[in-house]
C-alpha positions as CSV (number, residue, x, y, z in Angstrom):
1,X,171.1,107.8,80.1
2,X,168.6,104.8,80.6
3,X,169.2,101.4,81.2
4,X,169.5,99.4,77.7
5,X,166.8,97.3,79.5
6,X,164.3,99.8,79.8
7,X,164.7,101.2,76.0
8,X,162.4,100.1,73.0
9,X,163.6,99.0,70.4
10,X,163.5,101.4,68.0
11,X,166.5,103.1,70.8
12,X,168.3,99.9,70.9
13,X,168.6,99.8,67.0
14,X,170.3,103.2,67.5
15,X,172.7,102.9,70.0
16,X,173.8,99.4,68.7
17,X,175.8,100.7,65.4
18,X,177.7,103.3,68.0
19,X,179.5,100.3,69.7
20,X,176.9,100.0,72.6
21,X,177.4,96.4,74.1
22,X,174.3,96.8,76.7
23,X,172.0,97.9,74.2
24,X,173.4,94.9,71.6
25,X,172.9,92.5,74.3
26,X,169.5,93.7,75.6
27,X,168.0,93.6,71.5
28,X,169.7,90.2,71.2
29,X,167.8,89.0,74.3
30,X,164.8,90.7,73.0
31,X,164.8,89.5,69.2
32,X,167.0,86.6,68.9
33,X,164.5,84.2,69.7
34,X,162.5,85.7,66.9
35,X,165.1,85.9,63.9
36,X,166.0,83.0,64.6
37,X,162.3,81.3,64.4
38,X,162.2,83.0,61.5
39,X,165.1,81.8,60.0
40,X,164.8,78.2,60.9
41,X,161.5,78.1,59.5
42,X,163.0,79.1,56.1
43,X,166.3,77.4,56.3
44,X,165.3,74.4,57.9
45,X,168.4,73.9,59.0
46,X,170.2,75.0,62.8
47,X,173.1,76.0,61.1
48,X,172.1,77.8,58.6
49,X,169.3,79.6,60.9
50,X,172.2,80.6,63.5
51,X,174.1,82.1,60.4
52,X,171.3,84.6,59.3
53,X,171.0,86.0,62.4
54,X,174.6,86.4,63.0
55,X,174.7,87.9,59.5
56,X,171.5,90.3,60.7
57,X,173.3,91.2,63.9
58,X,176.5,91.6,62.7
59,X,175.0,94.2,60.3
60,X,173.8,96.1,62.6
61,X,176.6,96.5,65.1
62,X,178.8,97.2,62.1
63,X,176.1,100.0,60.6
64,X,175.7,98.8,57.6
65,X,171.8,98.2,58.2
66,X,170.4,101.2,59.4
67,X,166.5,101.3,61.2
68,X,164.3,104.5,59.8
69,X,161.7,104.7,62.5
70,X,159.5,106.4,59.9
71,X,159.4,103.5,57.7
72,X,158.0,100.7,60.2
73,X,158.3,98.9,63.3
74,X,161.8,97.9,64.6
75,X,160.6,94.3,65.1
76,X,159.2,94.2,61.7
77,X,162.3,95.6,59.6
78,X,164.2,93.1,61.7
79,X,161.9,90.1,60.7
80,X,162.4,91.2,57.1
81,X,166.1,91.4,57.2
82,X,166.2,87.9,58.7
83,X,163.7,86.6,55.9
84,X,165.5,88.1,53.0
85,X,168.8,87.0,54.1
86,X,167.5,83.4,55.1
87,X,165.7,83.4,51.3
88,X,169.2,84.3,49.9
89,X,170.6,81.3,51.6
90,X,168.5,78.7,50.5
91,X,168.5,80.6,46.7
92,X,172.1,79.6,47.2
93,X,172.1,76.7,48.9
94,X,168.6,74.7,48.3
95,X,166.4,73.5,51.2
96,X,165.7,69.9,51.5
97,X,165.9,68.6,54.7
98,X,162.9,68.3,57.0
99,X,162.2,70.5,60.1
100,X,164.2,70.1,62.9
101,X,162.6,68.2,65.9
102,X,163.3,71.4,68.1
103,X,161.2,73.5,65.6
104,X,158.2,72.8,67.8
105,X,159.9,74.5,71.3
106,X,161.0,77.7,69.5
107,X,158.7,81.0,70.1
108,X,156.9,80.7,67.1
109,X,157.4,83.7,64.6
110,X,154.0,84.0,62.9
111,X,152.0,84.4,66.1
112,X,150.5,87.9,65.8
113,X,152.9,88.2,62.8
114,X,150.9,90.9,61.5
115,X,151.2,92.9,64.8
116,X,155.5,92.5,64.5
117,X,155.6,93.7,61.1
118,X,153.2,96.7,61.6
119,X,153.7,97.4,65.2
120,X,151.2,96.6,67.7
121,X,149.6,100.5,67.1
122,X,149.0,99.3,63.3
123,X,148.4,95.7,63.3
124,X,144.5,96.5,63.6
125,X,145.1,98.8,60.2
126,X,147.1,95.9,58.2
127,X,144.4,93.5,59.1
128,X,141.4,95.8,57.5
129,X,144.1,96.6,54.6
130,X,143.9,92.6,54.1
131,X,140.7,92.7,53.8
132,X,140.7,94.9,50.6
133,X,142.9,92.3,48.7
134,X,141.5,89.2,46.7
135,X,141.3,86.0,48.5
136,X,144.2,84.5,46.3
137,X,146.3,87.7,46.8
138,X,145.9,87.6,50.3
139,X,146.3,83.5,51.0
140,X,149.9,84.4,48.5
141,X,150.8,86.7,50.2
142,X,150.2,85.4,54.0
143,X,152.0,82.5,52.7
144,X,155.3,83.9,51.4
145,X,155.5,86.6,54.2
146,X,154.4,84.8,57.3
147,X,155.6,81.1,56.2
148,X,158.6,82.5,54.7
149,X,158.0,80.5,51.5
150,X,159.3,81.7,47.9
151,X,157.3,82.1,44.9
152,X,157.8,78.8,43.8
153,X,156.7,77.1,47.1
154,X,153.3,79.3,47.3
155,X,153.0,78.3,43.8
156,X,153.4,74.8,44.6
157,X,151.3,74.8,48.1
158,X,148.4,76.8,46.4
159,X,148.5,74.7,42.9
160,X,148.9,77.8,40.7
161,X,151.4,78.6,38.1
162,X,154.8,80.6,39.3
163,X,153.8,83.7,36.8
164,X,150.0,83.9,38.7
165,X,151.9,83.7,42.3
166,X,154.1,86.1,41.3
167,X,151.4,88.5,39.7
168,X,149.2,88.3,43.4
169,X,151.8,89.0,45.2
170,X,153.2,92.4,43.7
171,X,149.6,93.6,42.6
172,X,148.5,92.7,46.4
173,X,151.3,94.3,48.0
174,X,151.0,97.3,45.9
175,X,146.8,97.6,47.1
176,X,148.2,96.9,50.8
177,X,150.9,99.9,50.2
178,X,148.2,102.4,49.0
179,X,145.7,101.2,51.9
180,X,148.4,101.4,54.2
181,X,149.7,105.1,53.0
182,X,146.4,106.2,52.8
């Protein structure tokens, strides 16, 4: 078997639930800062962001969450798990705190977020598919998914009624799914 350091993320994700500590350590080194960055951006609280990362990694280790290679990129899947967990936390706790000072020193999880979500080889295709959306749909999706904003925060930022924002996101995601599926 190859050294865990030489494995790609998809391979690491299949080894982690088997109890492979080396694969887990490598996965954590490669993805931990990105997961933490997403969680911190959404929760705006260091402790909550750490809880999010721990929860995501615990689910991986225990096998409660399993990556399916045909359904997307490994990093995109992990970032989505972290985003969803962070949004769950703020839905319960609220989010009023300002961003911590060290936030600017973290790697930017939105840096080439399209590539992370789509997988490097599919990033151009996703960018092309984003162009089929209306400007409103594209802005709402980018703010929601790449800035970690809730629908309510998107509505506030775009100065648009909540129902309209939800409709833009839903219809935009359906268009993206159709475009990416072809």
